[in-house]
Backbone as numpy.savetxt, mean C-alpha at the origin, in Angstrom:
# Nx Ny Nz CAx CAy CAz Cx Cy Cz
35.85 -3.50 10.97 34.64 -3.49 11.82 33.98 -2.31 11.31
34.34 -1.22 10.99 33.71 -0.07 10.73 32.80 -0.40 9.19
33.56 -1.00 8.13 33.20 -1.24 7.20 31.90 -2.28 7.15
32.12 -3.34 7.86 30.98 -4.13 7.99 29.52 -3.50 8.74
30.03 -2.90 9.82 28.87 -1.93 10.34 28.12 -1.12 9.11
28.90 -0.13 8.60 28.20 0.67 7.36 27.34 -0.27 6.40
27.92 -1.57 6.22 27.08 -2.59 5.25 25.83 -2.58 5.99
26.02 -3.21 7.06 24.65 -3.59 7.98 23.74 -2.43 8.11
24.21 -1.35 8.40 23.31 -0.12 8.27 22.96 0.32 7.01
23.43 0.04 5.91 22.95 0.19 4.45 21.74 -0.87 4.21
22.29 -2.06 4.72 20.94 -3.17 4.36 19.72 -2.90 5.16
20.20 -2.35 6.38 18.99 -1.97 7.29 18.17 -0.87 6.62
18.76 0.07 6.30 18.29 1.35 5.59 17.17 0.69 4.20
17.76 -0.08 3.47 17.12 -0.53 2.14 15.88 -1.18 2.80
16.23 -2.09 3.64 14.91 -2.93 4.07 13.72 -1.90 4.65
14.23 -0.71 5.18 13.16 0.00 5.93 12.77 0.96 4.89
13.43 1.10 3.86 12.63 1.75 2.87 11.68 1.03 2.05
11.96 -0.25 1.87 11.24 -1.01 0.99 9.84 -1.35 1.88
10.07 -1.57 3.29 8.78 -1.69 4.13 8.15 -0.36 4.01
8.51 0.63 4.31 7.93 1.86 4.20 7.02 1.92 2.88
7.50 1.81 1.55 6.93 1.57 0.51 5.83 0.73 0.62
5.87 -0.42 0.93 5.07 -1.69 1.20 3.77 -1.07 2.03
4.46 -0.28 3.03 2.83 0.11 4.06 2.44 1.27 3.24
2.91 2.15 2.57 2.25 2.95 1.90 1.32 2.35 0.77
1.58 1.59 0.11 0.89 1.00 -0.94 -0.29 0.45 -0.42
-0.21 -0.44 1.09 -1.13 -1.01 1.78 -2.17 0.10 2.21
-1.77 1.15 2.56 -2.49 2.08 3.07 -3.50 2.83 1.81
-2.80 2.79 0.63 -3.47 3.45 -0.45 -4.76 2.49 -1.02
-4.44 1.01 -0.87 -5.32 0.11 -1.29 -6.52 0.19 -0.19
-6.07 0.06 0.96 -7.28 0.19 2.13 -8.17 1.46 1.85
-7.68 2.61 1.54 -8.31 3.75 1.17 -9.32 3.26 0.22
-8.73 2.93 -0.92 -9.49 2.57 -1.95 -10.75 1.64 -1.72
-10.40 0.60 -0.87 -11.53 -0.56 -0.56 -12.53 0.31 0.56
-11.92 1.10 1.39 -13.06 1.66 2.11 -13.92 2.59 1.52
-13.29 3.31 0.39 -14.26 4.42 -0.30 -15.33 3.67 -1.11
-14.81 2.42 -1.51 -15.70 1.57 -2.55 -16.92 0.96 -1.57
-16.72 0.56 -0.32 -17.58 0.20 0.50 -18.35 1.10 1.02
-17.86 2.58 1.21 -18.70 3.80 1.64 -19.44 4.33 0.52
-19.14 3.97 -0.85 -19.98 4.63 -1.81 -21.28 3.74 -2.08
-22.31 4.52 -2.53 -23.76 3.99 -2.24 -23.81 2.77 -3.55
-24.87 2.08 -3.27 -24.94 0.98 -4.30 -25.13 1.47 -5.77
-25.74 2.73 -5.92 -26.07 3.09 -7.41 -24.72 3.26 -7.99
-23.59 3.98 -7.26 -22.03 4.00 -7.89 -21.65 2.55 -8.20
-21.73 1.70 -7.20 -21.22 0.32 -7.59 -21.99 0.13 -8.73
-23.34 -0.11 -9.17 -23.74 -0.65 -10.14 -23.40 0.16 -11.54
-23.07 1.65 -11.21 -22.56 2.28 -12.36 -20.98 1.77 -12.71
-20.48 1.47 -11.88 -18.88 0.98 -12.09 -19.19 -0.55 -12.58
-20.12 -1.27 -12.27 -20.16 -2.60 -12.87 -21.64 -2.59 -13.48
-21.66 -2.25 -14.73 -23.03 -2.49 -15.33 -23.54 -3.67 -15.82
-22.69 -4.88 -15.74 -23.06 -6.22 -15.60 -23.77 -6.71 -14.61
-23.73 -6.02 -13.43 -24.18 -6.59 -12.25 -25.70 -6.59 -12.20
-25.98 -5.53 -12.87 -27.61 -5.26 -13.10 -28.37 -6.48 -13.69
């Protein structure tokens, strides 16, 4: 019983870590997107000269 419980806990902890990593990655991506949206159009054109 104890061994199985320990295994379950290990699996749950691993899943939790993976979910936390995914959440942090999503937060970083959302921050980058919000920064790009908030940036003035001049900066956008500077990033993409072909858009001109």
